[in-house]
C-alpha positions, 0 to 999 in steps of 0.5 A: 796085816790081819784085822780081827775087827770089822772095822779098819782104818787106814794109815797114809799109803801113797795110792800106788804103794804095796799092800801086803797081803793077809794071806799069802805074806807076799807083797801085792801091786793094785793089779795084783789085788783080790777079794780076800786082802783088798784095803784101798790105801789112803789116796786111792781112787777109781782110775775111771774117775781120776778126773773128777780130782782135777781142780782139788787143792794140794793138800787135800784131805785124804782118808779112808775106813773099811768095813767088813760085812757079815752075810746076815740080814742086819749087815745092810743096816750096820753098813749104813750105820758105819757110813754114817759115822764115818761121814761125820768123824769126817766132817762131811755129814752133808752126804750122809743120806746120799752115801747111805742110800748108795751104800745100801744099794752096793751092799745089798747087791754084794750080798745077795749077788757076789756071795752067792756067785762065790759060795763054794770059796772059802772065806768069802767076804764083802767089804765096804770101803769109804775113801775121801778126797777133800769133798769127794768120797767114794764108796767101794764094796769089793766082793767075791762074785765075778759077774758085772753090775748090770744096770737093768731096766724092769718092768713097772711090776717088778719088785726091784732091779732099781738099784744101780739107777738109784746108785748112778742117780745119786753119784757122780760117777759109778763104776766097777773093776775085776780083782784077780783071780776072782771077785770085783770092786764096785765103786760110786763116787759122791761129792758135797 
């Protein structure tokens, strides 16, 4: 399914369900997703954070929403507004400040590093997805860059480099996973 709008709300799907590729018309499994077609189905959750789901009552509230970021200066502000509006719609406004900060840091890194590293790839895009599982929200950013995110330890006079420290301090867990044939998903789980 090809979506022209930057906002895409997802229908209910099982987390292992195949996803129809917008590019080739082929059905892709989780291990075959690329940055060009990655939109998490409802129920998707980072493998490294599955243990956080233990103890959640069934049925748990499931929802997800995706926003495609343009390589423009106002994309970070727009991604924060998207996150705030999505959380309000889900009744999770208490997560707004932390999610907005995490979204800002992950989106900035994706636009600054992910697109720059992939500037020769056609149709490169950055996608922000928010995935709700009960009282938790996973913020996931898919970008075409293949370089792993690095938790830096900048000196006291360096102007930047603390973004992933902010993500780490505000989230229950964060991590990343490669996409095939290139790209990655960087994610963070925030809980109420």
